[in-house]
N, C-alpha and C positions, 0 to 999 in steps of 0.2 A: 936083326935083317929087318923084322916089323919097324922099326924107324927109321931104315934107311928107303924101304919100298918107300911110307908114309910121306917123308919129304922132296924124292923122287917125283912123287905123282902131284904132291901139292905145288913144285917147284914146275912141273910142268905146266899145269893149270895158271899158274902166275905168267909162266913166258908166254904162253898162249893168250893171257889178257895185255901183256905188257907188245904182243907183235900186233897182236889187232891196231892196239892205241898206237903203236909207230906208223904202219904202214896202211892203215885207213886213214880215212877221214870220219869214222866215228867217234864220238865225245864218249868219256868217260861213265855216261849215263845209259848210252847204248851199249855200249858192253858190260855195265853191266847187269841191264836188264838183257842183255840175249845170255846172258849166264845163268842167271834163272830160269828163264822159259827154257834155255836147253837143258839144264837141272830136270825142269818137269817134265820135259818130251820124253827124257832118258828116266825119268824116274815112271812114267807111266807105262811107258815100256818094259821097265824091271832090269834094265842096265845098270840104272845107277846103284839101286842098293845090293846087286852084286859087285858092283864098283868099290862101292864102301865096305863093304867083306874084303877085300882081296886089299887095299887101300888103306882100312883105317883113317888114322885123322887127315890123313894125307886127303882125303876125298871128302868128310864129312864136316870138313870146319869152313871149305870157301864158299859164295856166297851161291854157287852151284845148285850145290844139299840144301839150301831153301825151298830152291823149285823141285827139287825131290820131298821135301817132306810136305808142303805142298801137295801135290800127287798123290804119295800113298794117304794122308788123312783123307781126302776128298775119295780115293776110292776105299778106304777100309769103311767108312762111314756111310759112304752111296749104297758097300755092301749089304750093312747090318738093319738102315732107314731108311733105304732109297734116295731118289733124286731129291729131296733139303739134304740128305747128308754130303751130300757135295760141297756146296758151301758153308755147312757147320765143322765137317771134318778139317776142312782147310785152317778154319781158325783155334779148333781144338786141338791140333798138334804143333801150331806154330804161337799161339798168342804168347806164353813165357818171353821169347825173342822181340818179337812187336812189345808186347810192353814197355820190358825192359828198354828198348830202343826209345821209344817215347818219354820212358824216366829220365833214360841220362842225357836224351836231350834237353829235358826241359830244364833238369839243374846246370846242366853246360849252358843254356842260352842263359840264366839268372845270374851267373860269374863271370862270364866271358862276354866282352863284346864283342859285336860283328863288326868284321874289317871291309870295307866295301863298298 
């Protein structure tokens, strides 16, 4: 049952993104940014962590979870170190993903030619 819920929730998030892409003038960059911001807002309100508890990987894999991670890191570090922790907490919690994206992008740029 856990896999079915994760599949349905992850699929619903993808359907929302595809409908936004097909039915609105938004570009993929707009939709990506919107999902990150929505995840951050829902994470800041405490809704997204409950959503992850319910849906598991169906809610923790999509890009909206990155916004949630930014918000959770900022809030937890701000609670312990004050206002400076807002910036440091975001990067502390998400640094592994950001670093991986930079490293993989670098190696892909070395081995593949850009078309365009």
